[in-house]
C-alpha positions as CSV (number, residue, x, y, z in Angstrom):
1,M,11.0,14.6,-69.0
2,A,9.4,11.9,-66.8
3,P,5.7,11.1,-67.6
4,Q,3.2,12.6,-65.2
5,K,1.8,10.3,-62.6
6,R,-1.9,9.4,-63.1
7,H,-4.1,11.0,-60.5
8,E,-5.1,8.3,-58.0
9,E,-8.6,9.7,-57.8
10,L,-9.2,8.5,-61.3
11,Q,-9.3,4.9,-60.0
12,Y,-12.4,5.8,-58.1
13,L,-14.0,7.7,-61.0
14,D,-13.2,4.8,-63.4
15,L,-14.9,2.3,-61.0
16,V,-18.0,4.5,-60.8
17,K,-18.1,4.7,-64.5
18,E,-17.7,0.9,-64.8
19,I,-20.6,0.3,-62.4
20,L,-22.9,2.8,-64.2
21,T,-22.0,1.2,-67.6
22,T,-22.0,-2.5,-66.7
23,G,-23.5,-2.9,-63.2
24,E,-26.3,-5.4,-62.6
25,H,-29.6,-3.8,-61.4
26,R,-30.3,-5.4,-58.0
27,P,-32.7,-5.0,-55.1
28,D,-31.2,-4.1,-51.7
29,R,-31.9,-4.0,-48.0
30,T,-33.0,-0.3,-48.1
31,G,-35.5,-0.8,-50.9
32,T,-33.8,1.9,-53.0
33,G,-32.2,-0.4,-55.6
34,T,-28.6,-0.4,-56.9
35,Y,-26.4,-1.0,-59.8
36,S,-23.7,-3.4,-58.7
37,I,-20.5,-5.3,-59.6
38,F,-18.6,-7.8,-57.5
39,A,-14.9,-7.8,-56.6
40,P,-13.6,-4.9,-58.8
41,A,-9.9,-4.2,-59.0
42,P,-8.6,-2.8,-55.7
43,L,-8.0,1.0,-55.4
44,K,-4.5,1.9,-54.1
45,F,-3.6,5.3,-52.6
46,S,-0.2,6.6,-51.6
47,L,-0.1,8.1,-48.1
48,N,3.1,10.1,-48.7
49,E,4.9,11.8,-51.5
50,N,8.6,12.6,-51.2
51,G,8.3,12.5,-47.4
52,Q,5.1,14.7,-47.3
53,P,2.1,13.0,-45.7
54,I,-0.8,12.8,-48.1
55,L,-4.5,12.4,-47.4
56,P,-6.5,10.8,-50.3
57,L,-9.5,13.0,-49.8
58,L,-11.6,13.1,-53.0
59,T,-11.5,16.4,-54.8
60,T,-14.2,15.9,-57.4
61,K,-16.7,16.7,-54.6
62,R,-16.2,18.0,-51.1
63,V,-16.0,15.3,-48.5
64,F,-17.3,16.1,-45.0
65,L,-13.9,15.8,-43.3
66,K,-15.1,16.8,-39.8
67,A,-17.5,13.8,-39.9
68,V,-14.7,11.5,-41.1
69,I,-12.4,12.4,-38.2
70,A,-15.2,12.5,-35.6
71,E,-16.5,9.1,-36.5
72,L,-12.9,7.6,-36.6
73,L,-12.2,9.0,-33.1
74,W,-15.6,7.6,-32.0
75,F,-14.6,4.1,-33.2
76,I,-11.2,4.4,-31.4
77,E,-13.0,5.3,-28.2
78,G,-15.1,2.2,-28.4
79,N,-18.2,4.3,-28.3
80,T,-21.4,2.6,-29.5
81,S,-24.0,5.4,-29.1
82,S,-24.7,7.7,-32.0
83,T,-25.8,10.4,-29.5
84,A,-22.3,11.8,-29.0
85,L,-21.8,12.2,-32.8
86,S,-25.3,13.7,-33.2
87,E,-24.6,16.3,-30.5
88,A,-21.5,17.3,-32.4
89,G,-23.5,17.9,-35.5
90,I,-22.5,14.6,-37.1
91,K,-25.8,12.9,-38.1
92,I,-24.5,10.0,-40.2
93,W,-25.6,7.4,-37.7
94,D,-28.9,9.0,-36.6
95,G,-31.1,6.9,-39.0
96,N,-29.7,3.6,-37.7
97,G,-30.1,4.7,-34.1
98,S,-33.7,6.1,-34.3
99,R,-36.5,4.6,-32.3
100,E,-38.4,3.6,-35.5
101,Y,-35.3,1.8,-37.0
102,L,-34.3,0.0,-33.8
103,D,-37.9,-1.2,-33.3
104,S,-38.0,-2.4,-36.9
105,I,-35.1,-4.8,-36.4
106,G,-36.1,-6.2,-33.1
107,L,-34.0,-4.0,-30.8
108,S,-36.9,-2.2,-29.1
109,H,-35.3,-2.7,-25.7
110,R,-32.4,-0.4,-26.7
111,E,-32.3,3.3,-26.0
112,V,-32.4,5.7,-29.0
113,G,-28.8,5.9,-30.3
114,D,-27.6,2.6,-28.9
115,L,-26.3,0.9,-31.9
116,G,-25.1,-2.3,-30.2
117,P,-21.6,-3.9,-30.5
118,V,-20.6,-2.0,-33.7
119,Y,-17.2,-1.1,-35.0
120,G,-15.7,0.6,-31.9
121,F,-16.8,-2.2,-29.6
122,Q,-15.3,-4.9,-31.9
123,W,-12.0,-2.9,-32.3
124,R,-11.5,-2.4,-28.5
125,H,-13.6,-5.2,-26.8
126,F,-13.9,-8.1,-29.3
127,G,-15.6,-11.1,-27.6
128,A,-16.9,-9.2,-24.5
129,E,-20.6,-9.6,-23.7
130,Y,-22.5,-6.5,-24.9
131,V,-25.0,-5.0,-22.4
132,D,-25.7,-1.4,-23.6
133,A,-23.9,1.7,-24.8
134,K,-23.5,3.0,-21.2
135,T,-21.7,0.0,-19.7
136,D,-18.0,0.3,-18.9
137,Y,-16.1,-2.4,-20.8
138,A,-12.6,-1.5,-19.6
139,G,-10.4,-4.6,-19.6
140,K,-13.1,-6.7,-21.2
141,G,-12.7,-8.6,-24.4
142,V,-9.7,-8.3,-26.9
143,D,-8.4,-4.8,-27.5
144,Q,-7.5,-5.5,-31.2
145,L,-6.3,-2.0,-31.9
146,A,-3.9,-2.1,-28.9
147,E,-2.6,-5.5,-30.2
148,V,-2.1,-4.1,-33.7
149,I,0.0,-1.3,-32.3
150,H,2.0,-3.6,-30.0
151,K,2.8,-6.0,-32.9
152,L,3.9,-3.1,-35.1
153,Q,6.2,-1.9,-32.3
154,T,7.6,-5.2,-31.3
155,N,7.4,-7.5,-34.4
156,P,6.6,-5.5,-37.5
157,Y,7.2,-8.6,-39.7
158,D,4.2,-10.4,-38.1
159,R,1.7,-11.6,-40.7
160,R,-1.2,-11.4,-38.1
161,I,-1.5,-7.7,-37.7
162,I,-5.2,-7.6,-38.2
163,L,-8.2,-5.5,-37.1
164,S,-11.6,-7.2,-37.6
165,A,-15.0,-5.7,-37.0
166,W,-16.8,-8.9,-38.3
167,N,-18.0,-10.9,-35.4
168,P,-20.8,-13.4,-36.4
169,A,-21.8,-14.0,-32.7
170,D,-22.7,-10.3,-32.3
171,M,-24.5,-9.6,-35.7
172,K,-28.0,-9.8,-34.4
173,K,-27.2,-7.3,-31.7
174,M,-25.9,-4.7,-34.1
175,A,-28.1,-1.9,-35.6
176,L,-26.0,-2.5,-38.8
177,P,-23.4,-5.2,-39.5
178,P,-20.0,-3.7,-40.4
179,C,-19.5,-2.8,-44.1
180,H,-15.8,-2.1,-43.7
181,M,-14.9,-5.2,-41.8
182,F,-11.3,-6.2,-42.0
183,A,-7.9,-4.5,-42.2
184,Q,-4.4,-5.9,-42.3
185,F,-1.3,-3.9,-41.6
186,Y,2.2,-4.5,-43.1
187,V,5.5,-2.7,-42.6
188,S,8.0,-2.6,-45.5
189,Y,11.6,-1.6,-45.3
190,P,13.9,-0.5,-48.2
191,R,15.8,-3.5,-49.5
192,T,19.1,-1.7,-49.1
193,D,18.6,-1.6,-45.4
194,T,18.5,-5.4,-45.0
195,S,22.2,-6.0,-44.2
196,E,22.3,-3.0,-41.9
197,M,19.2,-4.2,-40.0
198,Q,20.9,-7.6,-39.5
199,E,24.0,-5.9,-38.2
200,N,22.5,-3.1,-36.1
201,G,19.2,-4.6,-35.1
202,E,15.7,-3.8,-36.2
203,E,15.1,-1.1,-33.7
204,S,17.5,1.5,-35.1
205,H,15.7,1.3,-38.5
206,K,12.1,1.2,-37.3
207,K,11.6,4.9,-38.2
208,Q,12.4,4.0,-41.8
209,G,9.6,1.4,-42.0
210,H,6.6,2.3,-44.2
211,L,3.2,1.3,-42.8
212,H,0.7,-0.1,-45.3
213,C,-3.0,-0.9,-44.8
214,Q,-5.2,-3.2,-46.8
215,L,-9.0,-2.8,-46.2
216,Y,-11.6,-5.3,-47.1
217,Q,-15.1,-3.9,-47.4
218,R,-18.1,-6.2,-48.1
219,S,-20.6,-3.5,-49.1
220,C,-19.5,-0.4,-50.8
221,D,-21.8,2.6,-51.4
222,M,-19.7,4.4,-54.1
223,G,-21.5,7.7,-53.9
224,L,-21.6,8.4,-50.2
225,G,-19.7,5.7,-48.3
226,V,-16.6,4.9,-50.3
227,P,-15.1,8.5,-50.3
228,F,-15.7,8.5,-46.6
229,N,-14.1,5.1,-46.0
230,I,-11.0,5.9,-48.1
231,A,-10.4,9.0,-46.0
232,S,-11.1,7.2,-42.7
233,Y,-8.7,4.3,-43.2
234,A,-6.1,6.6,-44.6
235,L,-6.3,8.7,-41.4
236,L,-6.3,5.6,-39.2
237,T,-3.1,4.4,-41.0
238,H,-1.6,7.9,-40.5
239,M,-2.5,7.8,-36.8
240,I,-1.0,4.3,-36.2
241,A,2.1,5.2,-38.2
242,H,2.5,8.3,-36.0
243,V,2.1,6.3,-32.8
244,C,4.5,3.6,-33.9
245,E,7.0,6.1,-35.4
246,L,6.6,4.7,-38.9
247,I,6.3,6.4,-42.3
248,P,2.8,6.3,-43.8
249,G,3.0,4.0,-46.9
250,S,-0.2,3.1,-48.7
251,L,-3.9,2.2,-48.4
252,T,-5.3,-0.6,-50.6
253,H,-9.1,-0.7,-50.7
254,V,-10.5,-4.2,-51.7
255,M,-14.2,-4.3,-52.3
256,G,-16.9,-7.0,-52.4
257,D,-20.3,-5.6,-53.6
258,A,-19.5,-2.2,-55.1
259,H,-22.7,-0.4,-55.9
260,V,-24.3,2.8,-56.9
261,Y,-27.7,3.6,-55.5
262,C,-30.3,4.3,-58.2
263,D,-31.0,7.7,-56.7
264,H,-27.3,8.7,-56.8
265,V,-26.9,8.1,-60.6
266,D,-27.5,11.7,-61.7
267,A,-25.3,13.1,-59.0
268,L,-22.4,10.8,-59.9
269,K,-22.7,11.7,-63.6
270,I,-22.1,15.3,-62.6
271,Q,-19.1,14.2,-60.5
272,L,-17.6,12.2,-63.4
273,E,-17.4,15.4,-65.5
274,R,-15.0,17.0,-63.0
275,E,-11.3,16.9,-63.1
276,P,-9.5,15.8,-60.0
277,R,-7.3,18.3,-58.1
278,L,-4.2,17.6,-55.9
279,F,-4.9,15.7,-52.7
280,P,-4.4,17.7,-49.5
281,T,-1.4,17.2,-47.2
282,L,-1.8,16.2,-43.6
283,E,0.0,17.5,-40.5
284,I,-0.5,15.8,-37.1
285,A,-0.1,18.3,-34.2
286,R,1.1,15.7,-31.7
287,E,4.5,14.4,-30.7
288,K,5.6,11.2,-32.4
289,G,4.9,8.1,-30.4
290,G,2.4,8.3,-27.5
291,S,-1.0,6.7,-27.4
292,I,-3.7,6.0,-30.0
293,D,-6.2,7.2,-27.4
294,G,-7.1,10.8,-26.5
295,W,-6.8,12.3,-29.9
296,K,-8.9,15.4,-30.9
297,I,-10.1,16.8,-34.2
298,E,-7.7,19.7,-33.6
299,D,-4.8,17.2,-33.9
300,F,-5.3,16.9,-37.6
301,I,-4.2,19.8,-39.8
302,I,-5.3,19.4,-43.4
303,K,-3.6,21.7,-45.8
304,D,-4.4,22.7,-49.4
305,Y,-7.8,20.9,-49.7
306,N,-9.4,22.6,-52.7
307,P,-12.2,20.4,-53.9
308,H,-15.0,21.0,-56.3
309,K,-18.3,21.9,-54.6
310,M,-20.4,19.5,-52.7
311,I,-22.9,17.2,-54.5
312,A,-26.0,16.3,-52.4
313,M,-26.8,12.6,-52.2
314,K,-29.5,11.0,-50.0
315,M,-28.3,8.3,-47.5
316,S,-30.4,5.1,-47.7
317,V,-31.1,3.5,-44.4
């Protein structure tokens, strides 16, 4: 009998435990205080199992999946106003878009909710001059997400299939600099296909390619942010694989400053006592191919998500 595969969620729980045990107590931007380690071992999650698409959505507490999907689609739209999310009941950016917060960081000329050239702007309009959240930026700057998809479809062996949210020229214009800042995509093919690919051409084997994503995150809030980020980039990889007619492969999460906020310690100790359950499966209710634009929350069908109950944690702003 083959040994049972170790549950991938244990990587996350082990890292939380390591931070609580060995982390350095450090001050932080929010004034809350953290326990922190730098450059821990990466977390790696499979995005399919025996041909079944898997979503690494943590099960030792309920993750707010509606917010994960809504925020990801908001990024892809290139939207930079938190108002659209807030009106949909997603309040995760409200603190950084409030009048008080914008005034405190020297952005008093901005309307409430205008976060500046944050993630979506960098993904779709990198290098364009930011005016405000209402301006039409169509055709301006570099559409990095479109370029990622084009490269995957035309040259999947390219080593420059990269999506970057880190733009030093725009940092002072942002309500919050990007935490998850850099992703690289890679297509792998079974070694047995190599000779066939040379004979028949790459195109006929494109559907057999597996799409992998490696994320680098500079600042990692283990309690609230990281479960969200894992789910978000897993979903993004699933979406891109769907558009490019590839098989979802894996997500590797590389971290810089991995930390636990001091006011999350008790909640995480409760979470550490729980046993992980099976990750849910994902079905995408769209035809293969098509565009990365125009997706809706209803396009994602999550099956068999059976987490432990939610654990409340305060978001530090």
